[in-house]
C-alpha positions in Angstrom: 0.1 0.0 -0.1 2.8 2.4 0.8 3.8 2.1 -3.1 0.5 3.3 -4.2 0.0 6.2 -1.4 2.4 8.1 0.7 0.5 6.7 3.9 -0.9 3.6 5.2 -3.4 2.8 8.1 -3.2 -0.6 10.0 -6.5 -1.6 9.1 -6.3 -1.1 5.5 -3.2 -2.9 4.6 -4.7 -6.2 3.4 -2.9 -8.1 6.0 -3.7 -9.4 9.7 -3.7 -6.3 11.8 -0.8 -8.3 13.8 1.0 -8.9 10.8 0.3 -5.2 9.7 1.6 -3.7 12.9 4.7 -5.7 12.8 5.7 -4.4 9.4 5.0 -0.9 9.8 6.4 -0.7 13.1 9.3 -2.5 11.7 9.4 0.6 9.0 8.9 2.9 11.6 11.9 1.9 13.4 14.2 1.9 10.5 13.2 5.5 9.6 11.5 4.7 6.7 8.0 6.0 7.6 6.5 7.9 10.4 4.2 7.1 12.8 1.4 9.6 13.6 -1.5 9.2 15.8 -4.6 10.8 14.5 -7.5 10.6 17.1 -7.8 6.6 17.4 -5.8 5.5 14.5 -2.2 5.4 13.8 -1.1 6.5 10.4 2.4 5.7 8.8 3.5 8.3 6.3 6.1 7.9 3.9 7.5 11.6 3.9 10.0 11.4 1.3 7.1 10.0 -1.4 4.8 12.9 0.1 7.4 15.6 -0.3 7.8 14.3 -3.9 4.0 14.3 -4.4 3.6 17.6 -3.3 6.7 19.5 -4.5 6.0 22.5 -6.9 
């Protein structure tokens, strides 16, 4: 999902919740995505892709 859009939510990854949490936490620990809490949800943002998409 992170290759299609610059963010990902745990419940929308297409895998089990525990698998998604493991993968996304691993990416966040490696500094590849940023973990942001929005309300009750956690959103993982690929900041580099987001910057490329919003650059003039």
